[in-house]
C-alpha positions in Angstrom: 7.5 -25.9 -15.9 6.9 -23.8 -13.2 8.3 -20.6 -13.0 11.1 -19.9 -10.3 11.0 -16.8 -8.2 13.4 -15.6 -5.5 12.2 -13.7 -2.9 13.4 -13.0 0.8 11.8 -15.4 3.5 9.9 -12.7 5.2 8.1 -11.9 2.0 7.6 -15.3 1.1 6.4 -16.0 4.6 3.7 -13.0 4.4 2.2 -14.9 1.2 2.0 -17.5 2.9 0.3 -15.6 5.8 -1.9 -13.8 2.9 -2.7 -17.0 1.3 -4.1 -18.5 4.7 -5.8 -15.3 5.9 -7.7 -15.8 2.2 -8.9 -18.9 2.9 -9.9 -18.2 6.6 -11.9 -15.3 5.2 -13.6 -17.5 2.6 -14.2 -20.2 4.9 -15.7 -17.8 7.5 -18.4 -16.4 4.8 -19.0 -19.7 3.6 -18.0 -19.0 0.1 -17.1 -22.1 -1.7 -14.2 -22.9 -4.0 -16.7 -22.8 -7.0 -18.4 -19.9 -6.1 -15.4 -18.0 -5.5 -13.5 -19.1 -8.8 -16.7 -18.0 -10.6 -17.2 -14.7 -8.9 -13.2 -13.8 -9.3 -12.8 -14.9 -12.6 -9.9 -17.7 -12.1 -9.2 -20.8 -12.3 -9.5 -23.4 -9.7 -5.6 -24.3 -9.2 -5.2 -20.5 -9.3 -7.2 -20.1 -6.3 -5.7 -23.0 -4.6 -2.3 -21.0 -5.5 -3.2 -18.0 -3.8 -4.5 -20.0 -0.8 -1.0 -21.9 -0.4 0.9 -18.0 -1.0 2.2 -18.6 -4.1 4.5 -16.2 -5.2 4.0 -16.5 -9.1 0.3 -15.7 -9.1 -0.6 -12.3 -10.5 -1.3 -9.5 -8.1 -4.6 -9.0 -9.9 -5.9 -12.3 -9.1 -5.1 -11.6 -5.5 -7.1 -8.6 -5.9 -9.7 -10.5 -7.7 -10.5 -12.3 -4.4 -10.0 -9.5 -2.2 -12.6 -7.8 -4.1 -15.0 -10.8 -3.6 -14.2 -11.0 0.0 -15.1 -7.6 0.2 -11.3 -6.0 1.4 -9.9 -4.5 -1.6 -9.6 -1.0 0.5 -7.2 -3.1 2.5 -4.9 -3.7 -0.3 -5.2 0.2 -1.5 -4.1 1.3 2.2 -0.9 -1.7 2.2 2.3 1.6 1.3 -0.2 4.6 2.1 2.2 7.1 3.5 0.3 6.8 7.0 1.8 3.3 7.5 5.4 4.2 5.6 7.4 5.2 8.7 10.7 4.8 7.4 9.5 6.9 4.3 8.0 9.4 6.5 11.1 10.0 8.0 13.6 10.3 5.4 11.1 12.7 3.7 11.4 15.0 6.7 15.2 14.7 7.0 15.3 16.0 3.1 13.0 18.6 4.1 15.4 20.0 7.0 18.2 19.8 4.3 16.0 21.7 1.3 15.3 24.2 3.9 18.6 24.7 5.0 19.6 25.0 1.6 17.2 27.6 0.7 18.2 31.1 -0.2 18.1 32.7 2.9 16.2 35.7 1.5 13.2 33.6 0.5 13.2 31.6 3.4 12.6 34.9 5.4 9.9 35.5 3.0 8.4 32.3 3.4 8.6 32.4 7.0 6.5 35.7 7.1 4.0 33.9 4.8 3.4 31.0 6.8 3.5 33.2 10.3 0.4 34.7 8.3 -1.5 31.8 7.8 -1.2 30.6 11.7 -1.8 33.8 12.9 -5.1 34.3 10.4 -5.8 30.8 10.6 -6.8 31.2 6.3 -5.1 28.9 3.9 -2.4 30.6 1.7 -1.6 29.1 -1.6 2.3 29.3 -1.9 3.8 29.1 -4.9 7.5 28.4 -4.6 10.4 27.7 -7.4 
């Protein structure tokens, strides 16, 4: 019996697109199904499921196929902070709260160190508690 996975519709749509994109990339490279399953060390049925965007296929098997296609570096960038605008915005808000809650005497010393850093262009190692 096939494992039922309940995912939000946008996630399912993204997986289907990923599967189609993998299929298209394999064909553009003229890699046959047989060669792909050999290089990725997966079963033929697994490749078929990957190319359909099946969410029950392990991420490792998707990664193996992306490796064969020469696209693993993009997998590593999926949730890189460069692309995580919401996360960075929340982090900045939290930083502002932490600065405002910081003891005034320590904050003044910290600001003096930063000023010296920018004035001299030297790197400083700041150790705070």
